C-alpha positions as CSV (number, residue, x, y, z in Angstrom):
1,M,0.0,0.0,0.2
2,A,2.9,2.4,0.8
3,R,4.4,1.6,-2.5
4,L,1.3,2.5,-4.2
5,L,0.9,5.7,-2.5
6,L,4.5,6.6,-3.0
7,A,4.2,5.6,-6.9
8,F,0.7,7.9,-7.0
9,G,3.0,10.7,-5.3
10,F,5.7,10.7,-7.9
11,A,3.4,10.2,-10.8
12,S,1.3,13.3,-9.3
13,A,4.4,15.5,-8.9
14,A,5.6,14.5,-12.2
15,A,2.2,15.7,-14.2
16,L,2.3,19.1,-12.0
17,A,5.7,19.9,-12.9
18,S,5.0,19.0,-16.6
19,E,2.2,21.4,-16.5
20,V,4.4,24.1,-14.6
21,L,7.1,23.9,-17.1
22,A,4.4,24.0,-20.1
23,Q,3.3,27.5,-18.5
24,R,6.7,29.0,-18.3
25,A,6.6,31.7,-21.0
26,D,9.2,31.1,-23.8
27,P,12.2,33.5,-23.4
28,N,12.6,33.8,-26.9
29,L,9.0,34.3,-27.9
30,G,9.4,37.8,-28.9
31,R,12.4,37.6,-30.8
32,N,11.2,34.6,-32.7
33,L,7.7,36.2,-33.4
34,A,9.6,39.4,-34.5
35,A,11.7,37.6,-36.8
36,A,8.5,37.7,-39.2
37,C,8.8,41.5,-39.2
38,A,12.4,41.7,-40.2
39,S,11.3,41.2,-44.2
40,C,9.9,45.1,-44.2
41,H,11.4,46.4,-40.9
42,G,14.9,45.1,-41.1
43,T,16.7,42.6,-38.5
44,N,15.8,43.4,-34.9
45,G,13.5,46.3,-36.2
46,V,16.1,48.5,-37.8
47,S,14.9,49.1,-41.4
48,Q,16.2,50.8,-44.7
49,P,15.0,54.4,-45.6
50,G,11.4,54.3,-46.5
51,M,10.0,52.0,-43.9
52,P,9.3,52.5,-40.5
53,S,12.1,51.2,-37.9
54,L,10.6,49.6,-34.9
55,A,13.8,49.2,-33.0
56,G,13.9,51.2,-29.6
57,M,9.9,52.4,-30.1
58,E,7.9,52.6,-26.9
59,R,6.3,49.3,-26.2
60,S,3.0,50.9,-25.6
61,T,3.1,52.5,-28.8
62,L,3.9,49.3,-30.6
63,T,1.2,47.5,-28.8
64,Q,-1.2,49.9,-29.7
65,R,-0.3,50.4,-33.1
66,M,-0.4,46.3,-33.8
67,Q,-3.8,46.1,-31.8
68,D,-5.0,49.0,-34.2
69,F,-4.1,47.1,-37.5
70,R,-5.9,44.0,-36.2
71,A,-9.0,45.6,-35.5
72,G,-8.6,47.7,-38.7
73,K,-8.4,51.3,-37.1
74,R,-4.9,52.0,-38.7
75,P,-4.8,52.1,-42.2
76,A,-2.4,49.8,-44.0
77,T,-1.4,47.9,-46.9
78,I,-0.9,44.5,-45.4
79,M,-0.3,45.1,-41.6
80,H,-3.9,44.6,-41.0
81,Q,-4.0,41.1,-42.3
82,I,-0.3,40.3,-40.6
83,A,-1.9,41.6,-37.1
84,K,-5.0,39.6,-37.4
85,G,-2.4,36.5,-36.9
86,Y,-1.2,37.3,-33.2
87,T,-3.2,37.0,-29.9
88,D,-2.7,39.9,-27.4
89,E,-0.1,38.2,-25.7
90,Q,2.0,37.5,-28.8
91,I,1.6,40.9,-29.7
92,E,2.9,42.2,-26.2
93,A,5.9,39.6,-26.6
94,I,6.8,41.4,-29.9
95,A,6.5,45.1,-28.7
96,A,8.8,44.1,-25.7
97,Y,11.2,42.6,-27.7
98,L,11.4,45.4,-30.2
99,S,11.4,48.1,-27.8
100,A,14.3,46.7,-26.3
101,Q,16.3,46.7,-29.4
102,K,18.8,49.5,-30.1
103,A,17.5,52.1,-32.5
104,R,20.2,53.1,-35.2
């Protein structure tokens, strides 16, 4: 009986630990998601002339603009379609990453 309880305890602890680890935020999520922005806005958000640079922009500004694109409140050629593919959490992760990049 004691072995059964011990085995059950280990199994429960292992299941709980895997759930906790699964809920941990990926520290590279923002960087990985922002990589999709590089084709237009440059590596790490530093773009070429003619395209807005996102590096170093205020996090709240980036977040609001992406949410406005997604909602159709901000005019765009393609950003309104791209923004619809991101959740609020993903937009926050992208904004956090790009705002932390050094503007050039």
